[in-house]
Rosetta silent file (secondary structure, phi, psi, omega in degrees, C-alpha in Angstrom):
SEQUENCE: MKKIVVLDNEFEAQLLDDALTRKSIPHVMRNYMDSALSGLFQATSGWGHVEAPEQHRKEILEIVADLSEAKESDPG
SCORE:     score description
SCORE:     0.000 S_00000001
   1 L     0.000  134.327  179.681   20.598   -9.087    2.749 S_00000001
   2 E  -120.111  145.422  169.644   21.265   -6.182    5.183 S_00000001
   3 E   -71.927  123.123 -175.858   18.916   -3.521    6.762 S_00000001
   4 E   -94.370  -54.002 -168.184   19.528   -0.503    4.707 S_00000001
   5 E  -155.101  140.716  171.217   17.044    2.164    5.890 S_00000001
   6 E   -83.525  135.357 -177.024   14.039    2.505    8.184 S_00000001
   7 E  -106.398  139.689 -172.903   10.918    3.855    6.444 S_00000001
   8 L   -76.693  -35.162 -170.748    8.462    6.265    7.967 S_00000001
   9 L  -150.348  171.362  175.837    5.140    5.199    6.280 S_00000001
  10 H   -68.341  -33.772  175.191    3.574    2.923    3.714 S_00000001
  11 H   -59.787  -49.136 -174.176    3.511    5.576    1.010 S_00000001
  12 H   -63.991  -40.920  174.019    7.238    6.115    1.345 S_00000001
  13 H   -55.614  -47.173  177.052    7.658    2.209    1.223 S_00000001
  14 H   -64.385  -46.490  175.230    5.596    1.838   -1.926 S_00000001
  15 H   -55.808  -43.794 -176.750    7.587    4.574   -3.729 S_00000001
  16 H   -70.176  -45.098  173.231   10.886    3.075   -2.746 S_00000001
  17 H   -46.172  -55.068 -179.376    9.649   -0.454   -3.611 S_00000001
  18 H   -60.544  -52.979 -177.042    8.598    0.716   -7.114 S_00000001
  19 H   -53.994  -51.508 -179.382   11.900    2.595   -7.646 S_00000001
  20 H   -60.443  -38.808 -175.656   14.032   -0.360   -6.533 S_00000001
  21 H   -70.852  -42.044  172.494   12.033   -2.794   -8.632 S_00000001
  22 H   -53.588  -36.871  179.539   12.449   -0.458  -11.821 S_00000001
  23 L   -94.806   13.620 -179.928   16.156   -0.492  -11.294 S_00000001
  24 L    46.574   43.187  173.482   16.160   -4.289  -10.624 S_00000001
  25 L   -93.137  121.393  175.822   17.715   -3.936   -7.230 S_00000001
  26 L   -58.017  130.310 -178.828   17.023   -7.024   -5.267 S_00000001
  27 L  -167.623  163.688 -178.786   15.289   -6.105   -1.914 S_00000001
  28 E  -129.048  134.538  171.194   12.719   -7.073    0.724 S_00000001
  29 E   -93.769  119.844  173.505   10.290   -4.686    2.465 S_00000001
  30 E  -104.494  120.173 -178.218    9.777   -5.500    6.206 S_00000001
  31 E   -96.023  127.594  178.326    6.713   -4.148    7.752 S_00000001
  32 L   -69.748  -13.580 -176.202    6.744   -3.565   11.546 S_00000001
  33 L   -48.806  124.796  174.690    3.038   -4.168   11.898 S_00000001
  34 L  -129.240  112.875 -174.166    2.120   -6.500   14.699 S_00000001
  35 H   -68.511  -21.424 -179.621   -1.599   -7.021   15.077 S_00000001
  36 H   -74.270  -24.963  172.201   -1.280   -8.194   18.713 S_00000001
  37 H  -100.812    6.982  178.852    0.068   -4.626   19.596 S_00000001
  38 L    53.433   43.540 -179.924   -2.280   -2.826   17.431 S_00000001
  39 L    75.713    2.624 -179.343    0.392   -1.037   15.608 S_00000001
  40 H   -55.548  -41.349  179.389    2.196    0.343   18.638 S_00000001
  41 H   -60.446  -40.683 -177.176    5.618   -0.846   17.400 S_00000001
  42 H   -71.073  -34.503  179.920    5.037    1.024   14.100 S_00000001
  43 H   -62.856  -28.870 -177.767    4.055    4.274   15.942 S_00000001
  44 H  -101.198  -22.577 -173.159    7.317    4.278   17.767 S_00000001
  45 H  -127.657   14.819 -178.091    9.695    2.707   15.359 S_00000001
  46 L    87.204  166.961 -175.275    8.527    3.522   11.748 S_00000001
  47 L   -64.817  -37.016 -175.032    6.597    1.757    9.244 S_00000001
  48 E   167.871 -159.937  172.952    9.291   -0.963    8.527 S_00000001
  49 E  -147.147  174.169  173.129   12.577   -1.141    6.724 S_00000001
  50 E  -117.821  137.973  176.987   14.131   -2.325    3.454 S_00000001
  51 E  -108.365  144.051  176.151   16.742   -5.072    3.249 S_00000001
  52 E  -160.366  160.049  170.932   19.044   -5.402    0.235 S_00000001
  53 L   -57.740  142.872 -171.786   22.546   -6.603   -0.554 S_00000001
  54 H   -54.791  -31.715 -177.045   25.173   -4.373    1.025 S_00000001
  55 H   -71.749   -8.286  173.958   26.548   -3.408   -2.386 S_00000001
  56 H  -101.821    5.167 -171.596   23.397   -1.500   -3.269 S_00000001
  57 H   -58.075  -49.393  179.529   23.307    0.501    0.071 S_00000001
  58 H   -53.995  -58.981 -176.810   24.670    3.742   -1.545 S_00000001
  59 H   -55.658  -43.056 -179.852   22.253    3.710   -4.410 S_00000001
  60 H   -67.108  -44.331  173.749   19.215    2.884   -2.224 S_00000001
  61 H   -57.516  -34.878  178.550   20.088    5.752    0.168 S_00000001
  62 H   -66.862  -44.314  176.805   20.424    8.120   -2.784 S_00000001
  63 H   -57.311  -53.501 -174.131   16.833    6.991   -3.954 S_00000001
  64 H   -63.987  -38.591  176.776   15.477    7.663   -0.459 S_00000001
  65 H   -62.081  -45.125 -179.199   17.172   11.121   -0.328 S_00000001
  66 H   -60.536  -42.113  178.638   15.588   11.873   -3.746 S_00000001
  67 H   -65.327  -41.758  175.755   12.190   10.811   -2.624 S_00000001
  68 H   -66.728  -36.183  177.503   12.428   12.911    0.481 S_00000001
  69 H   -64.522  -39.036  178.592   13.519   15.955   -1.354 S_00000001
  70 H   -57.624  -51.664 -171.770   10.604   15.369   -3.798 S_00000001
  71 H   -70.169  -40.311  178.085    8.157   15.162   -0.912 S_00000001
  72 H   -65.284  -32.071 -174.414    9.645   18.256    0.808 S_00000001
  73 H   -87.617  -13.974  179.988    9.485   20.357   -2.363 S_00000001
  74 L   -64.220  119.106  178.114    5.781   19.365   -3.038 S_00000001
  75 L   -74.468  -12.617  179.899    3.517   22.402   -2.408 S_00000001
  76 L   -82.221    0.000    0.000    0.508   20.295   -1.724 S_00000001
């Protein structure tokens, strides 16, 4: 498993997790939350990241790009 992409927030992480699960892409979501630091690391480094086998990197990055496009085109 390799670190593929850093995620900005929990909502983005959930959407990506759902998409990867539907496509049967093995993955692990790593959350940067540390209760000892009251979320300070998350505020500076992102919500967390996704790890997956290297052979899925391109497909995962395409899914992340599609999710970002959908978010940017949302009028709400």
